[in-house]
C-alpha positions in Angstrom: -0.6 116.5 -93.3 1.6 116.7 -90.3 5.3 116.3 -91.1 7.3 113.2 -90.4 9.4 114.9 -87.7 6.5 116.0 -85.6 4.8 112.6 -85.8 8.0 111.1 -84.5 8.3 113.7 -81.7 4.6 113.2 -80.7 5.3 109.5 -80.4 8.4 110.1 -78.3 6.4 112.4 -76.0 3.8 109.8 -75.3 6.6 107.3 -74.6 8.3 109.8 -72.2 5.0 110.3 -70.4 4.7 106.6 -69.9 8.1 106.6 -68.3 7.3 109.3 -65.8 7.7 107.1 -62.7 10.7 105.2 -64.2 9.1 101.8 -65.0 7.0 100.2 -67.7 5.3 96.8 -67.4 4.8 94.4 -70.3 1.0 95.3 -70.4 1.8 99.0 -70.5 4.3 98.6 -73.3 1.7 96.7 -75.3 -0.9 99.4 -74.7 1.7 102.0 -75.7 2.5 100.1 -78.9 -1.1 99.8 -79.8 -1.5 103.6 -79.4 1.7 104.5 -81.3 0.8 102.1 -84.1 -2.0 104.4 -85.0 0.3 107.4 -85.8 0.4 107.8 -89.6 3.3 107.1 -91.9 5.8 105.6 -89.4 8.4 103.6 -91.4 10.1 100.6 -90.1 13.3 102.6 -89.3 11.3 105.2 -87.4 9.4 102.5 -85.4 12.8 101.1 -84.3 13.6 104.6 -83.1 10.5 104.7 -81.0 11.2 101.2 -79.6 14.5 102.6 -78.4 12.7 105.1 -76.3 10.6 102.3 -74.8 13.7 100.2 -74.0 15.0 102.6 -71.2 13.7 105.3 -69.0 13.3 108.9 -70.4 14.6 111.6 -68.0 12.8 114.8 -66.9 14.9 117.1 -69.1 14.2 115.0 -72.2 10.6 114.9 -71.3 10.4 118.7 -71.1 12.3 119.2 -74.4 9.8 117.0 -76.2 6.8 118.7 -74.6 8.2 122.1 -75.6 8.7 121.0 -79.2 5.2 119.5 -79.4 3.5 122.6 -77.9 5.5 124.8 -80.1 4.0 123.1 -83.2 0.4 123.8 -82.2 0.3 126.7 -84.5 0.2 124.3 -87.5 -3.3 123.1 -88.2 -2.1 119.7 -89.4 0.1 119.1 -86.4 -2.6 120.2 -83.9 -5.1 117.9 -85.6 -2.7 114.9 -85.3 -1.9 115.7 -81.7 -5.6 116.0 -80.7 -6.5 112.7 -82.6 -3.8 110.8 -80.8 -5.1 112.1 -77.4 -8.7 111.1 -78.4 -7.5 107.5 -79.0 -6.5 107.2 -75.4 -10.2 106.9 -74.5 -11.4 103.3 -74.6 -14.3 102.7 -77.0 -16.6 101.8 -74.1 -16.1 105.1 -72.3 -19.2 107.2 -71.6 -19.7 111.0 -71.3 -18.8 112.1 -67.9 -16.5 109.2 -67.4 -13.3 110.2 -65.5 -11.1 109.3 -68.4 -13.2 111.4 -70.8 -12.8 114.3 -68.4 -9.0 113.8 -68.4 -8.9 113.8 -72.2 -10.9 117.0 -72.4 -8.4 118.6 -70.1 -5.5 117.4 -72.3 -7.2 118.8 -75.3 -7.5 122.2 -73.7 -3.8 122.0 -72.7 -2.8 121.3 -76.3 -5.0 123.9 -77.9 -3.8 126.6 -75.3 -0.1 125.4 -75.4 -0.3 124.8 -71.7 2.7 123.4 -69.9 0.3 121.7 -67.6 -0.3 119.0 -70.3 2.4 116.7 -69.0 1.2 116.9 -65.3 -2.4 116.2 -66.4 -1.3 113.3 -68.6 1.3 111.8 -66.1 -1.3 110.7 -63.5 -3.8 108.7 -65.5 -1.6 107.5 -68.3 -0.4 104.3 -66.8 -4.0 103.4 -65.9 -5.0 104.1 -69.5 -2.2 102.2 -71.1 -3.0 99.2 -68.8 -6.7 99.3 -69.9 -5.6 99.4 -73.6 -2.9 96.8 -73.2 -5.0 94.3 -71.3 -7.5 94.2 -74.1 -4.9 92.3 -76.2 -2.7 90.9 -73.4 -4.7 88.5 -71.2 -2.4 86.4 -69.1 -2.7 83.3 -71.2 -2.4 85.2 -74.5 0.2 87.9 -73.7 3.2 86.5 -75.5 1.4 85.4 -78.7 -0.3 88.8 -79.1 3.2 90.5 -78.8 4.4 88.2 -81.4 1.6 89.1 -83.7 2.5 92.8 -83.3 6.1 92.2 -84.1 5.7 89.6 -86.9 2.3 90.4 -88.5 1.2 93.9 -87.8 -1.5 93.7 -90.4 -3.3 91.2 -88.3 -2.7 93.4 -85.2 -4.2 96.5 -86.8 -7.1 94.7 -88.4 -8.2 93.3 -85.1 -7.8 96.7 -83.5 -9.7 98.5 -86.2 -12.5 95.9 -86.1 -12.9 96.5 -82.4 -12.9 100.3 -82.8 -15.5 100.2 -85.6 -17.7 97.6 -84.0 -17.1 95.3 -87.1 -16.8 91.5 -86.6 -15.6 88.7 -88.9 -17.5 85.5 -88.7 -14.3 83.5 -89.3 -11.9 81.4 -87.2 -8.9 83.4 -85.9 -6.6 81.4 -88.1 -8.5 82.3 -91.3 -8.3 86.0 -90.2 -4.6 85.6 -89.9 -4.3 83.9 -93.4 -6.3 86.7 -95.1 -4.2 89.4 -93.5 -1.0 87.6 -94.7 -2.6 87.3 -98.1 -3.5 91.0 -98.2 0.1 91.9 -97.1 1.6 89.9 -100.0 -0.9 91.4 -102.5 0.1 94.9 -101.3 3.8 94.1 -101.8 3.0 93.4 -105.4 0.8 96.4 -105.8 3.3 98.6 -104.0 6.4 97.8 -105.9 6.3 101.3 -107.6 5.7 102.8 -104.2 2.0 103.6 -105.1 -1.1 101.5 -104.6 -3.8 102.6 -107.0 -7.5 102.5 -106.3 -7.8 99.8 -109.1 -5.3 97.7 -107.2 -7.0 98.2 -103.9 -10.3 97.2 -105.5 -8.9 94.0 -107.0 -7.3 93.2 -103.6 -10.7 93.6 -102.0 -12.4 91.4 -104.6 -9.9 88.6 -104.0 -10.5 88.8 -100.3 -14.2 88.7 -100.8 -14.0 85.8 -103.2 -11.7 83.6 -101.0 -12.8 84.5 -97.5 -16.5 85.4 -97.9 -16.1 88.9 -96.5 -18.4 91.9 -97.1 -17.2 94.6 -99.4 -16.4 97.0 -96.4 -14.6 94.2 -94.5 -12.4 93.3 -97.6 -11.5 97.0 -98.3 -10.7 97.6 -94.7 -8.2 94.8 -94.8 -6.8 95.9 -98.3 -6.3 99.5 -97.1 -4.6 98.6 -93.9 -2.3 96.1 -95.7 -1.0 98.7 -98.2 -0.5 101.3 -95.6 1.6 98.9 -93.5 3.8 97.8 -96.5 5.0 101.4 -96.8 5.9 101.3 -93.0 8.5 98.7 -93.2 6.5 95.4 -92.9 8.9 92.4 -93.3 8.1 90.6 -96.6 10.2 87.5 -95.8 8.1 86.9 -92.6 4.9 87.4 -94.6 5.9 84.8 -97.1 7.2 82.3 -94.6 4.1 82.6 -92.4 1.7 82.3 -95.3 3.6 79.2 -96.5 3.2 77.6 -93.0 -0.5 78.2 -92.8 -1.5 77.2 -96.4 -1.5 74.0 -98.5 0.4 73.8 -101.7 -2.9 74.1 -103.7 -3.9 77.2 -101.8 -0.5 78.8 -102.6 -0.8 77.9 -106.3 -4.3 79.5 -106.4 -3.0 82.5 -104.6 -0.3 83.1 -107.1 -3.0 83.6 -109.7 -4.5 86.3 -107.3 -1.2 88.1 -107.2 -1.1 88.3 -111.0 -4.6 89.7 -111.0 -3.4 92.5 -108.7 -0.3 93.1 -110.9 -2.6 93.6 -113.9 -5.2 95.8 -112.2 -3.8 99.2 -113.1 -2.4 99.7 -116.7 -0.3 96.8 -117.7 1.8 94.4 -115.7 5.2 95.8 -115.0 8.5 93.9 -115.0 9.1 94.8 -111.4 5.7 93.3 -110.4 6.4 90.1 -112.2 9.8 89.8 -110.4 8.2 90.4 -107.1 5.7 87.7 -107.7 8.5 85.4 -108.9 10.3 86.0 -105.6 7.2 85.3 -103.6 6.6 82.1 -105.4 10.1 80.9 -104.6 9.7 81.8 -101.0 6.4 79.7 -100.9 8.3 76.7 -102.5 6.3 76.9 -105.7 7.9 75.8 -109.0 8.8 77.7 -112.0 6.0 75.9 -113.8 3.5 77.0 -111.1 4.7 80.6 -111.8 4.2 80.3 -115.6 0.8 78.8 -115.1 -0.3 81.6 -112.9 1.1 84.2 -115.3 -1.4 83.1 -117.8 -4.0 85.1 -115.8 -2.6 88.2 -117.5 -4.2 88.6 -120.9 -1.7 88.1 -123.8 -2.0 91.7 -124.9 -1.0 93.0 -121.5 2.0 90.7 -121.1 4.3 92.6 -123.7 6.5 89.6 -123.8 6.9 89.2 -120.1 
């Protein structure tokens, strides 16, 4: 796997390329965020660092330093693979062989593989057009601000809709239901990830819960579950998850969901005290009572509670 510093430097290089003419429109910023969001293992703190680069123009000297550092890392197979994958994602899913953008990407791949300083010049010219194309997919005039809020406040929803588009998968669900299931997945991932690891058993139970309550296929449910636990480790705001889930659900739905959280907690080995306390905190945030919490805890078999 590419190391964290290189991932951050690659992200900064893409931002620097976008700033080549000194301006960035809202649509270009959204397209850039969509692209950067796909870089692996970016924490909340690192994402803030990338956002600082988006906030003000990047000068030519800094752009060249970033390019030199990225090209200098092309000897590492993991770093090269990550850089090439990021470049591939510049191509919209509907692009065809022989398309002008496809030819640009092929040139950029060659530049990276050969360590060519021409990379920035070849990227500079088409990059704004590419970012606009990506950004407009989610930022139609009447929807621009709400999509940007989705990105900031509920990045699971943003990535799920993006992955669905890229994989050609559709959910036969109202948009609001998709939002709710993404929020639910994020909260389950918070419980599963209390120990900083989400096991395959926990992911499976999360998928089963999503299938049961939102009538998803197994592949759809696992996609949402996997994205949610990856996002939890990248600084997703738990308070916002709880608050938004409370706003979109009835009290009965929240009581039922509390049972689901205990299912996840008991998926691998036995339920840990840290998982119990995380669920207790979520229950309080959703305005559920202590009795609601105790009733839901009965989902855990007595032999697995160990006095909890």
